[in-house]
GUNUZA-734963 format. One line per field, with one value per residue (C-alpha): x, y, z; residue number from 1. Coordinates in nm, 4 decimals. Layout:
BEGIN
u <- (X; ...) .
v <- (Y; ...) .
w <- (Z; ...) .
pos <- (NUM; ...) .
REM end
This chain:
BEGIN
u <- (-4.9492; -5.1981; -5.5079; -5.8530; -5.9719; -6.2160; -6.1298; -5.8305; -5.4971; -5.3211; -5.0004; -4.8600; -4.4563; -4.3218; -3.9710; -3.7824; -3.9306; -3.9975; -4.4049; -4.4114; -4.7513; -4.7871; -5.1750; -5.4390; -5.7705; -6.1107; -6.2925; -6.3319; -6.1543; -5.7521; -5.7474; -5.8776; -5.6206; -5.3545; -5.4907; -5.5724; -5.1806; -5.0428; -4.9120; -4.8939; -4.5727; -4.5188; -4.1760; -4.2644; -4.5701; -4.6016; -4.9065; -4.8422; -5.0435; -5.3450; -5.6461; -5.9487; -5.9016; -5.5396; -5.5552; -5.9059; -5.8167; -5.4620; -5.5512; -5.6866; -5.3146; -5.1555; -5.3922; -5.3704; -5.0291; -4.6624; -4.5657; -4.1807; -4.1961; -4.4188; -4.3288; -4.5724; -4.5545; -4.5128; -4.8342; -5.0932; -5.4798; -5.7918; -5.9782; -6.1063; -5.9304; -5.6119; -5.6503; -5.7651; -5.4116; -5.1986; -5.3966; -5.3127; -4.9321; -4.9115; -5.0698; -4.8963; -4.5529; -4.4461; -4.1815; -4.2909; -4.0150; -4.0662; -4.0381; -3.6838; -3.4832; -3.3095; -3.2723; -3.3833; -3.2983; -3.5127; -3.3100; -3.2665; -3.5218; -3.4561; -3.7071; -3.5691; -3.8120; -3.9122; -4.0553; -4.2364; -4.0288; -4.3405; -4.3748; -4.7725; -4.9205; -5.2517; -5.3242; -5.2122; -5.2155; -4.8834; -4.7408; -4.7579; -4.4500; -4.3559; -4.1564; -3.8773; -3.8860; -3.6096; -3.5251; -3.2544; -3.3201; -3.7243; -3.8177; -4.1451; -4.2513; -4.5529; -4.7198; -4.9776; -5.2065; -4.9177; -5.0419; -4.8535; -4.6910; -4.5412; -4.4346; -4.2584; -4.0899; -3.9434; -3.8523; -3.6522; -3.4516; -3.4061; -3.5604; -3.7548; -3.6108; -3.6874; -3.9221; -4.1156; -4.4251; -4.5527; -4.8722; -5.1121; -5.1125; -5.4275; -5.6102; -5.5427; -5.6814; -5.5603; -5.4322; -5.2189; -5.0558; -4.7604; -4.6240; -4.2660; -4.2857; -4.4325; -4.1806; -3.8940; -4.0487; -4.1261; -4.3108; -4.4363; -4.6970; -4.9264; -5.1882; -5.4743; -5.6230; -5.9479; -6.3349; -6.6471; -6.6309; -6.7827; -6.4529; -6.4271; -6.1466; -5.9894; -5.9537; -5.9967; -5.6774; -5.4625; -5.6123; -5.5077; -5.1579; -5.1043; -5.2149; -4.9608; -4.6535; -4.8430; -4.8312; -5.0540; -5.3130; -5.4451; -5.7204; -5.8374; -6.2005; -6.1934; -5.8963; -5.9422; -5.6300; -5.2939; -5.0138; -4.6439; -4.4353; -4.0700; -3.7781; -3.4353; -3.2874; -3.5768; -3.7881; -4.1681; -4.4642; -4.8237; -5.1220; -5.4847; -5.7737; -6.0482; -5.8344; -5.8534; -5.7593; -5.3881; -5.1995; -4.8821; -4.5538; -4.2650; -4.0057; -3.6915) .
v <- (-2.8193; -2.7940; -2.9872; -2.8734; -3.2157; -3.0292; -3.0341; -3.2201; -3.2494; -3.3386; -3.1763; -3.2830; -3.2189; -3.2254; -3.1705; -3.2582; -3.6598; -3.7150; -3.7389; -3.6699; -3.6703; -3.6165; -3.6867; -3.7882; -3.6400; -3.7895; -3.6352; -3.9489; -3.7444; -3.8110; -4.0351; -3.7818; -3.5285; -3.7585; -3.8280; -3.4430; -3.4138; -3.7215; -3.8607; -4.2441; -4.2597; -4.1669; -4.2014; -4.1258; -4.1368; -3.9905; -4.0037; -3.7291; -3.9117; -4.1293; -3.9370; -3.9678; -3.6489; -3.7176; -4.0511; -4.1658; -4.2277; -4.3123; -4.6983; -4.6112; -4.4352; -4.7438; -4.9986; -4.7471; -4.6265; -4.7793; -4.6187; -4.6591; -4.5943; -4.5170; -4.2975; -4.3257; -4.1705; -4.5092; -4.5289; -4.7925; -4.6942; -4.9258; -4.6947; -4.8418; -4.5981; -4.7311; -5.0687; -5.0198; -4.8460; -5.1368; -5.3884; -5.2315; -5.1881; -5.5082; -5.6246; -5.3854; -5.5019; -5.1316; -5.0385; -4.9036; -4.6739; -4.5179; -4.1609; -4.0708; -3.7215; -3.7382; -3.5458; -3.7370; -3.5888; -3.6218; -3.4417; -3.0714; -3.0860; -3.2334; -3.3162; -3.2938; -3.5166; -3.3885; -3.6936; -3.5976; -3.5432; -3.6423; -3.9782; -3.8896; -4.1506; -4.1544; -3.7935; -3.8587; -3.4374; -3.4236; -3.7194; -3.5627; -3.5727; -3.2469; -3.2001; -2.9095; -2.8809; -2.6868; -2.5970; -2.3509; -2.0574; -2.1888; -2.3282; -2.4536; -2.6480; -2.8580; -2.9497; -3.1837; -3.1274; -3.0672; -2.8454; -2.6178; -2.8969; -3.0434; -2.6904; -2.6000; -2.9634; -2.8587; -2.4982; -2.6253; -2.8460; -2.5650; -2.7792; -2.4467; -2.2113; -1.9425; -2.0655; -1.8903; -2.0745; -2.2371; -2.4948; -2.4060; -2.6757; -2.8476; -2.6467; -2.3282; -2.3899; -2.1596; -2.4776; -2.4983; -2.1472; -2.0895; -1.7554; -1.8206; -2.1327; -1.8479; -1.5948; -1.8425; -1.9700; -1.6208; -1.7324; -1.4558; -1.6933; -1.9062; -2.1961; -2.3284; -2.6388; -2.6405; -2.7229; -2.6919; -2.7835; -2.7884; -2.7161; -2.3608; -2.4198; -2.1654; -2.0001; -1.6060; -1.5970; -1.8189; -1.6237; -1.2550; -1.3610; -1.5244; -1.1998; -0.9793; -0.8303; -0.8271; -1.2069; -1.3392; -1.6091; -1.8632; -2.1098; -2.4136; -2.3725; -2.0219; -2.0406; -2.3871; -2.5813; -2.3903; -2.4160; -2.3042; -2.2918; -2.2821; -2.2142; -2.3495; -2.0886; -2.0399; -1.7716; -1.8757; -1.7929; -1.8615; -1.9706; -2.0211; -2.2061; -1.9558; -1.7445; -1.9987; -2.3238; -2.3777; -2.4050; -2.6190; -2.5220; -2.5208; -2.7553; -2.5231) .
w <- (-2.2921; -2.0105; -2.1617; -2.0342; -1.8558; -1.6392; -1.2912; -1.3100; -1.4376; -1.7693; -1.8894; -2.2141; -2.2525; -2.6170; -2.7093; -3.0370; -3.0837; -2.7182; -2.5416; -2.1441; -1.9830; -1.6368; -1.5319; -1.7501; -1.5786; -1.5660; -1.8759; -2.0641; -2.3755; -2.3042; -2.5900; -2.8265; -2.7207; -2.7490; -3.0958; -3.2167; -3.1421; -3.2863; -2.9816; -3.0460; -2.8063; -2.4659; -2.3394; -2.0035; -1.7982; -1.4332; -1.1785; -0.9684; -0.7089; -0.7179; -0.7241; -0.9775; -1.1461; -1.2110; -1.3295; -1.3981; -1.7764; -1.7588; -1.7566; -2.1104; -2.1929; -2.1334; -2.3101; -2.6154; -2.6396; -2.6184; -2.2676; -2.2431; -1.8705; -1.5690; -1.2771; -0.9439; -0.5857; -0.4431; -0.2392; -0.2891; -0.2915; -0.2671; -0.5340; -0.8704; -1.0518; -0.8874; -0.9290; -1.2849; -1.3680; -1.2174; -1.4106; -1.7451; -1.6246; -1.5592; -1.8921; -2.0889; -1.9381; -1.8943; -1.6423; -1.3204; -1.1363; -0.8057; -0.7910; -0.6873; -0.6912; -1.0197; -1.3530; -1.6881; -2.0147; -2.3224; -2.6122; -2.5044; -2.2879; -1.8992; -1.6392; -1.2359; -1.0598; -0.6886; -0.4811; -0.2053; 0.1401; 0.3720; 0.3139; 0.3627; 0.1638; 0.3759; 0.2404; -0.1265; -0.1926; 0.0047; -0.1705; -0.4953; -0.7131; -0.8314; -1.1724; -1.2480; -1.6635; -1.8174; -2.1727; -2.2342; -2.0112; -1.9670; -1.6676; -1.5250; -1.1920; -1.1820; -0.8622; -0.8849; -0.5878; -0.3084; -0.0333; 0.1967; 0.3709; 0.0929; -0.0570; 0.2505; 0.2855; -0.0777; 0.0169; 0.3230; 0.0886; -0.1489; -0.4320; -0.5602; -0.7667; -0.9881; -1.2877; -1.5732; -1.5438; -1.2197; -1.2663; -0.9551; -0.6996; -0.6021; -0.8764; -0.7374; -0.3935; -0.0768; 0.0880; -0.2171; -0.2371; 0.0113; 0.0411; 0.0741; -0.1925; -0.4330; -0.3474; -0.4180; -0.7631; -0.8621; -1.1720; -1.4705; -1.5516; -1.3637; -1.4969; -1.2883; -1.3945; -1.3150; -1.3782; -1.2529; -0.8812; -0.5477; -0.3694; -0.4236; -0.6290; -0.7491; -0.4107; -0.3364; -0.1718; -0.3764; -0.6833; -0.5311; -0.4426; -0.8047; -0.9484; -0.7552; -0.9392; -1.2717; -1.3236; -1.5885; -1.4828; -1.7167; -1.5870; -1.8186; -1.7310; -1.8682; -2.1470; -2.2596; -2.3420; -2.2323; -2.4652; -2.3834; -2.6875; -2.5984; -2.8372; -2.8115; -2.6201; -2.3746; -2.5137; -2.4815; -2.5810; -2.4567; -2.6337; -2.4947; -2.6834; -2.5824; -2.8451; -3.1256; -3.1638; -3.0479; -3.3651; -3.2035; -3.1224; -3.3964; -3.2264; -3.3477) .
pos <- (1; 2; 3; 4; 5; 6; 7; 8; 9; 10; 11; 12; 13; 14; 15; 16; 17; 18; 19; 20; 21; 22; 23; 24; 25; 26; 27; 28; 29; 30; 31; 32; 33; 34; 35; 36; 37; 38; 39; 40; 41; 42; 43; 44; 45; 46; 47; 48; 49; 50; 51; 52; 53; 54; 55; 56; 57; 58; 59; 60; 61; 62; 63; 64; 65; 66; 67; 68; 69; 70; 71; 72; 73; 74; 75; 76; 77; 78; 79; 80; 81; 82; 83; 84; 85; 86; 87; 88; 89; 90; 91; 92; 93; 94; 95; 96; 97; 98; 99; 100; 101; 102; 103; 104; 105; 106; 107; 108; 109; 110; 111; 112; 113; 114; 115; 116; 117; 118; 119; 120; 121; 122; 123; 124; 125; 126; 127; 128; 129; 130; 131; 132; 133; 134; 135; 136; 137; 138; 139; 140; 141; 142; 143; 144; 145; 146; 147; 148; 149; 150; 151; 152; 153; 154; 155; 156; 157; 158; 159; 160; 161; 162; 163; 164; 165; 166; 167; 168; 169; 170; 171; 172; 173; 174; 175; 176; 177; 178; 179; 180; 181; 182; 183; 184; 185; 186; 187; 188; 189; 190; 191; 192; 193; 194; 195; 196; 197; 198; 199; 200; 201; 202; 203; 204; 205; 206; 207; 208; 209; 210; 211; 212; 213; 214; 215; 216; 217; 218; 219; 220; 221; 222; 223; 224; 225; 226; 227; 228; 229; 230; 231; 232; 233; 234; 235; 236; 237; 238; 239; 240; 241; 242; 243; 244; 245; 246; 247; 248; 249; 250; 251; 252) .
REM end
């Protein structure tokens, strides 16, 4: 579920009885989003990286929800949002884990963690944590704000596989769209988490290449919250808030 948090990222994954939240945006309404979906327990919280539009509201989540574990990219930031998050994690005694290459199982769903291979804390975007989600035959690749340099590194390490859904890197920016990466991932659906911004996101060239080969493209700015409902075997359907309030998914 790609939550509409304006110019930012917040992805809620629900499978069986598990709730995973990747990023939390800075819209000020992440808690309302969680309340609306009955999420009172976060089994895993991931900050793809520490820019404000990804962790601005994450301290609220940590203070107001039970969080079993937090994964970050290991970088340190001087930003207030980073400091507020660290204080909340410490006060809540939430276990803080460094991102390592591993696969974590949550019921029938697996999450493959893709840590950055560039060790570029000075850049943050290229220190983003990637996540590959699998359920049956379904797979989705979530990319934070990774840019072409990080995508090239993942591609060179054979970490990129054919997926059904791709979250566009860096809010659909041209510098988050690598042709080899896109060909290797070969998604049917691309979701761009984006809002009003002065960065020209999404980029013209990225949109042009994303739309090739008949791919479906969703933008949270236009489509609202985008819900991907996946059945156990891997069949999936997309529901966009712009077409009416998402009814949620039957967990079957």
